[in-house]
Backbone as CSV, one residue per row, in Angstrom:
resi,resn,N_x,N_y,N_z,CA_x,CA_y,CA_z,C_x,C_y,C_z
1,MET,-29.370,76.980,-66.059,-28.412,76.106,-65.399,-29.013,75.628,-64.083
2,ALA,-28.888,74.354,-63.828,-29.362,73.782,-62.563,-28.174,73.205,-61.809
3,MET,-28.126,73.500,-60.529,-27.099,72.933,-59.659,-27.807,72.129,-58.592
4,THR,-27.294,70.933,-58.351,-27.842,70.097,-57.293,-26.739,69.820,-56.286
5,GLY,-27.166,69.467,-55.084,-26.180,69.171,-54.059,-26.802,68.468,-52.880
6,ARG,-25.938,68.157,-51.911,-26.396,67.412,-50.744,-25.413,67.580,-49.598
7,CYS,-25.840,67.112,-48.442,-24.951,67.043,-47.293,-24.091,65.783,-47.415
8,TYR,-23.165,65.615,-46.516,-22.237,64.481,-46.540,-22.950,63.128,-46.459
9,CYS,-23.967,63.014,-45.602,-24.644,61.727,-45.430,-25.775,61.513,-46.430
10,GLY,-26.172,62.559,-47.160,-27.221,62.430,-48.168,-28.635,62.625,-47.651
11,ALA,-28.805,62.938,-46.374,-30.151,63.102,-45.816,-30.839,64.373,-46.313
12,VAL,-30.051,65.397,-46.671,-30.603,66.663,-47.151,-30.056,66.918,-48.551
13,ARG,-30.987,67.137,-49.499,-30.610,67.430,-50.890,-31.283,68.728,-51.313
14,TYR,-30.693,69.396,-52.304,-31.278,70.636,-52.806,-31.062,70.774,-54.306
15,LYS,-31.778,71.759,-54.860,-31.608,72.116,-56.264,-31.698,73.638,-56.366
16,ALA,-30.791,74.218,-57.143,-30.811,75.654,-57.420,-30.823,75.808,-58.938
17,GLU,-31.721,76.618,-59.437,-31.860,76.773,-60.888,-31.612,78.213,-61.304
18,GLY,-31.211,78.367,-62.559,-30.976,79.703,-63.085,-29.521,80.106,-62.954
19,GLN,-29.301,81.377,-63.127,-27.946,81.924,-63.096,-27.606,82.387,-61.679
20,PRO,-26.460,81.993,-61.153,-26.059,82.476,-59.828,-25.904,83.997,-59.815
21,ALA,-26.231,84.613,-58.692,-26.052,86.056,-58.520,-24.573,86.398,-58.365
22,PHE,-23.812,85.488,-57.752,-22.375,85.684,-57.590,-21.706,84.374,-57.212
23,ALA,-20.403,84.337,-57.381,-19.567,83.210,-56.943,-18.331,83.825,-56.317
24,ALA,-18.021,83.432,-55.077,-16.960,84.133,-54.353,-16.250,83.229,-53.358
25,GLN,-15.129,83.721,-52.891,-14.520,83.155,-51.698,-14.592,84.254,-50.649
26,CYS,-15.084,83.891,-49.467,-15.253,84.850,-48.378,-14.258,84.525,-47.271
27,HIS,-13.531,85.541,-46.838,-12.494,85.369,-45.833,-12.890,85.914,-44.461
28,CYS,-14.177,86.274,-44.264,-14.576,86.850,-42.974,-14.343,85.845,-41.846
29,ARG,-14.210,86.354,-40.656,-13.926,85.503,-39.496,-15.041,84.491,-39.261
30,GLU,-16.287,84.900,-39.495,-17.412,83.980,-39.323,-17.281,82.786,-40.268
31,CYS,-16.933,83.048,-41.515,-16.762,81.955,-42.487,-15.588,81.051,-42.105
32,GLN,-14.569,81.619,-41.495,-13.442,80.796,-41.048,-13.900,79.788,-39.999
33,TYR,-14.808,80.195,-39.110,-15.357,79.243,-38.136,-16.093,78.117,-38.848
34,ILE,-16.935,78.477,-39.814,-17.770,77.500,-40.516,-16.928,76.557,-41.375
35,SER,-15.880,77.085,-42.001,-15.098,76.275,-42.937,-13.998,75.458,-42.268
36,GLY,-13.719,75.737,-41.016,-12.629,75.042,-40.337,-11.314,75.792,-40.440
37,GLY,-11.344,77.042,-40.877,-10.143,77.867,-40.879,-9.824,78.556,-42.183
38,GLY,-10.322,78.041,-43.279,-10.032,78.646,-44.575,-11.131,79.587,-45.002
39,PRO,-10.993,80.135,-46.196,-12.101,80.927,-46.719,-13.279,80.011,-47.026
40,ASN,-14.432,80.588,-47.145,-15.635,79.841,-47.478,-15.913,80.066,-48.960
41,TYR,-16.063,79.020,-49.728,-16.341,79.109,-51.149,-17.849,79.033,-51.332
42,ILE,-18.427,80.092,-51.928,-19.874,80.244,-51.940,-20.410,80.648,-53.313
43,VAL,-21.680,80.287,-53.531,-22.415,80.695,-54.721,-23.752,81.237,-54.233
44,GLY,-24.092,82.452,-54.662,-25.355,83.060,-54.266,-26.415,82.877,-55.334
45,PHE,-27.578,82.390,-54.934,-28.718,82.225,-55.828,-29.899,83.014,-55.274
46,PRO,-30.769,83.524,-56.136,-32.015,84.096,-55.632,-32.764,83.014,-54.836
47,GLU,-33.311,83.395,-53.665,-34.013,82.408,-52.832,-35.118,81.684,-53.592
48,ALA,-35.779,82.375,-54.521,-36.864,81.759,-55.290,-36.356,80.654,-56.219
49,ALA,-35.061,80.647,-56.508,-34.473,79.641,-57.400,-33.901,78.450,-56.637
50,PHE,-33.994,78.485,-55.311,-33.423,77.443,-54.454,-34.534,76.695,-53.731
51,ALA,-34.394,75.364,-53.640,-35.363,74.573,-52.865,-34.699,73.293,-52.366
52,TYR,-35.090,72.883,-51.178,-34.671,71.577,-50.684,-35.537,70.533,-51.380
53,SER,-34.917,69.489,-51.897,-35.650,68.451,-52.618,-35.801,67.172,-51.793
54,GLU,-35.023,67.062,-50.729,-35.108,65.889,-49.857,-34.628,66.286,-48.469
55,GLY,-35.360,65.888,-47.467,-34.986,66.207,-46.095,-35.215,67.675,-45.781
56,ALA,-34.914,68.040,-44.563,-35.059,69.424,-44.108,-33.860,69.758,-43.229
57,PRO,-33.317,70.947,-43.369,-32.140,71.304,-42.584,-32.498,71.736,-41.167
58,ALA,-31.525,71.628,-40.303,-31.576,72.298,-39.005,-31.015,73.694,-39.265
59,ASN,-31.219,74.605,-38.334,-30.643,75.934,-38.537,-30.158,76.520,-37.228
60,PHE,-29.301,77.529,-37.372,-28.717,78.193,-36.210,-28.537,79.665,-36.528
61,LYS,-28.906,80.511,-35.557,-28.679,81.951,-35.649,-28.231,82.417,-34.275
62,ARG,-27.123,83.123,-34.223,-26.631,83.613,-32.929,-27.604,84.621,-32.334
63,ALA,-28.054,84.355,-31.126,-29.015,85.218,-30.453,-28.387,86.526,-29.987
64,ASP,-27.065,86.560,-29.836,-26.407,87.761,-29.329,-26.090,88.781,-30.424
65,LEU,-26.387,88.465,-31.670,-26.149,89.395,-32.772,-27.475,89.960,-33.266
66,GLU,-27.549,91.270,-33.365,-28.783,91.910,-33.804,-29.162,91.488,-35.229
67,ALA,-28.185,91.403,-36.107,-28.453,91.048,-37.504,-27.627,89.831,-37.908
68,GLY,-27.700,88.781,-37.110,-26.930,87.579,-37.392,-27.477,86.800,-38.583
69,ALA,-26.615,86.062,-39.217,-27.005,85.204,-40.334,-27.624,83.916,-39.810
70,THR,-28.510,83.336,-40.598,-29.066,82.022,-40.287,-28.291,80.999,-41.094
71,ARG,-27.750,80.016,-40.427,-26.973,78.962,-41.075,-27.812,77.696,-41.092
72,GLU,-27.904,77.066,-42.264,-28.688,75.846,-42.417,-27.734,74.686,-42.672
73,PHE,-27.970,73.576,-41.973,-27.049,72.442,-42.014,-27.816,71.152,-41.803
74,CYS,-27.180,70.043,-42.133,-27.795,68.742,-41.894,-27.750,68.446,-40.396
75,GLY,-28.905,68.126,-39.833,-28.971,67.808,-38.417,-28.372,66.452,-38.087
76,THR,-28.122,65.618,-39.085,-27.537,64.302,-38.866,-26.019,64.341,-38.939
77,CYS,-25.481,64.832,-40.060,-24.019,64.806,-40.233,-23.352,66.153,-39.972
78,GLY,-24.130,67.241,-39.879,-23.581,68.552,-39.558,-23.077,69.369,-40.729
79,THR,-23.200,68.862,-41.953,-22.704,69.597,-43.110,-23.426,70.933,-43.255
80,HIS,-22.655,72.029,-43.314,-23.205,73.362,-43.526,-23.544,73.500,-45.004
81,ILE,-24.803,73.783,-45.303,-25.290,73.825,-46.675,-25.508,75.247,-47.175
82,LEU,-26.093,76.096,-46.344,-26.608,77.374,-46.816,-26.536,78.428,-45.725
83,THR,-26.374,79.665,-46.138,-26.478,80.811,-45.234,-27.504,81.771,-45.796
84,ARG,-28.311,82.322,-44.904,-29.240,83.406,-45.248,-28.797,84.603,-44.410
85,ALA,-28.252,85.595,-45.091,-27.646,86.740,-44.404,-28.507,87.991,-44.553
86,PRO,-28.713,88.724,-43.451,-29.499,89.950,-43.526,-28.909,90.970,-44.513
87,GLY,-27.601,90.939,-44.698,-26.946,91.855,-45.631,-27.126,91.475,-47.086
88,ALA,-27.698,90.309,-47.343,-27.951,89.837,-48.711,-29.388,89.302,-48.783
89,PRO,-30.384,90.183,-48.590,-31.770,89.714,-48.576,-32.166,89.102,-49.916
90,GLY,-32.922,88.004,-49.829,-33.401,87.342,-51.034,-32.387,86.442,-51.711
91,ILE,-31.225,86.258,-51.072,-30.167,85.434,-51.650,-29.923,84.210,-50.764
92,ALA,-29.878,83.042,-51.374,-29.500,81.796,-50.703,-28.020,81.584,-51.010
93,ILE,-27.180,81.575,-49.985,-25.732,81.476,-50.165,-25.312,80.026,-49.935
94,LEU,-25.080,79.314,-51.034,-24.734,77.892,-50.993,-23.244,77.670,-50.798
95,LYS,-22.910,76.615,-50.078,-21.520,76.216,-49.880,-21.091,75.321,-51.032
96,VAL,-20.057,75.705,-51.737,-19.599,75.009,-52.942,-19.293,73.536,-52.678
97,GLY,-18.763,73.218,-51.510,-18.421,71.831,-51.199,-19.610,70.896,-51.168
98,THR,-20.830,71.440,-51.093,-22.026,70.593,-51.072,-22.579,70.334,-52.466
99,LEU,-22.040,71.008,-53.486,-22.519,70.788,-54.853,-22.165,69.374,-55.313
100,ASP,-23.063,68.757,-56.072,-22.761,67.445,-56.638,-21.562,67.532,-57.580
101,ASP,-21.390,68.684,-58.236,-20.243,68.906,-59.119,-19.564,70.224,-58.760
102,PRO,-18.741,70.233,-57.715,-18.102,71.486,-57.311,-17.096,72.019,-58.326
103,SER,-16.726,71.209,-59.329,-15.752,71.680,-60.311,-16.309,72.800,-61.181
104,ILE,-17.624,73.034,-61.165,-18.200,74.118,-61.959,-17.990,75.484,-61.315
105,PHE,-17.527,75.507,-60.065,-17.303,76.770,-59.355,-16.153,77.546,-59.970
106,LYS,-16.430,78.788,-60.322,-15.420,79.718,-60.834,-15.604,81.019,-60.060
107,PRO,-14.757,81.297,-59.072,-14.964,82.503,-58.268,-14.797,83.772,-59.097
108,GLN,-15.659,84.744,-58.811,-15.589,86.054,-59.448,-14.828,87.043,-58.570
109,MET,-14.776,86.739,-57.277,-14.180,87.696,-56.344,-13.759,87.019,-55.050
110,ALA,-12.884,87.713,-54.345,-12.524,87.369,-52.966,-12.956,88.562,-52.128
111,MET,-13.700,88.294,-51.055,-14.188,89.396,-50.227,-13.842,89.183,-48.763
112,GLN,-13.996,90.256,-48.003,-13.690,90.277,-46.574,-12.212,89.987,-46.315
113,LEU,-11.356,90.499,-47.182,-9.919,90.254,-47.042,-9.320,90.916,-45.808
114,ALA,-10.034,91.822,-45.182,-9.558,92.436,-43.942,-9.390,91.379,-42.846
115,ASP,-10.130,90.278,-42.946,-10.045,89.191,-41.963,-9.195,88.017,-42.440
116,ARG,-8.617,88.139,-43.598,-7.829,87.058,-44.224,-6.656,86.635,-43.333
117,GLN,-6.405,85.337,-43.311,-5.256,84.793,-42.589,-4.069,84.653,-43.547
118,HIS,-2.871,84.619,-43.026,-1.669,84.566,-43.861,-1.607,83.305,-44.718
119,PHE,-2.316,82.269,-44.347,-2.276,81.011,-45.107,-3.417,80.888,-46.123
120,HIS,-4.260,81.902,-46.260,-5.327,81.892,-47.262,-4.757,82.301,-48.613
121,HIS,-5.172,81.616,-49.646,-4.709,81.904,-50.999,-5.805,82.617,-51.793
122,VAL,-5.434,83.698,-52.451,-6.327,84.399,-53.366,-5.685,84.322,-54.743
123,PRO,-6.370,83.725,-55.715,-5.780,83.604,-57.050,-5.401,84.961,-57.648
124,GLU,-4.308,84.991,-58.336,-3.827,86.188,-59.028,-4.898,86.679,-59.995
125,GLY,-5.162,87.982,-59.966,-6.099,88.583,-60.913,-7.560,88.534,-60.499
126,LEU,-7.866,87.874,-59.380,-9.249,87.803,-58.919,-9.629,89.134,-58.289
127,ALA,-10.816,89.647,-58.605,-11.297,90.885,-57.971,-11.264,90.685,-56.460
128,ALA,-10.734,91.667,-55.742,-10.539,91.526,-54.295,-11.097,92.748,-53.552
129,PHE,-11.765,92.480,-52.425,-12.404,93.514,-51.635,-12.050,93.352,-50.169
130,GLN,-11.689,94.435,-49.491,-11.379,94.378,-48.064,-12.613,94.001,-47.247
131,ARG,-13.754,94.444,-47.674,-15.036,94.053,-47.053,-15.949,93.541,-48.169
132,PHE,-17.214,93.892,-48.161,-18.114,93.469,-49.230,-17.930,94.357,-50.445
133,PRO,-18.170,93.834,-51.637,-18.088,94.688,-52.835,-19.136,95.794,-52.766
134,GLY,-18.809,96.942,-53.325,-19.700,98.109,-53.270,-20.892,97.959,-54.130
């Protein structure tokens, strides 16, 4: 399976091939900042299966965090495309909204529910974790 995607303005494009490692909605406070308040809908791919096919992202990592995540985004339009997290080595965490066909997203789990806001929706029957799955 191949998934392609881009930023809002189209300056940065990517391709991810193979089977995703996971598909989730993350409710952590950090993701709420990135998403504008809601959970972050994500698909994890092995880094070796992910590549930028056009353009190059800007990136940001908080200097005040010992093990902060690196966030990759379009330097022109600001679209957040990918996260590389120390807690998930070797995984490229793609933002579902950047997929050319986001309708293929089927979440397997909701995680970081300890930070969930009262207005976040978790589908009935979805595997749910207060923090990361064990």
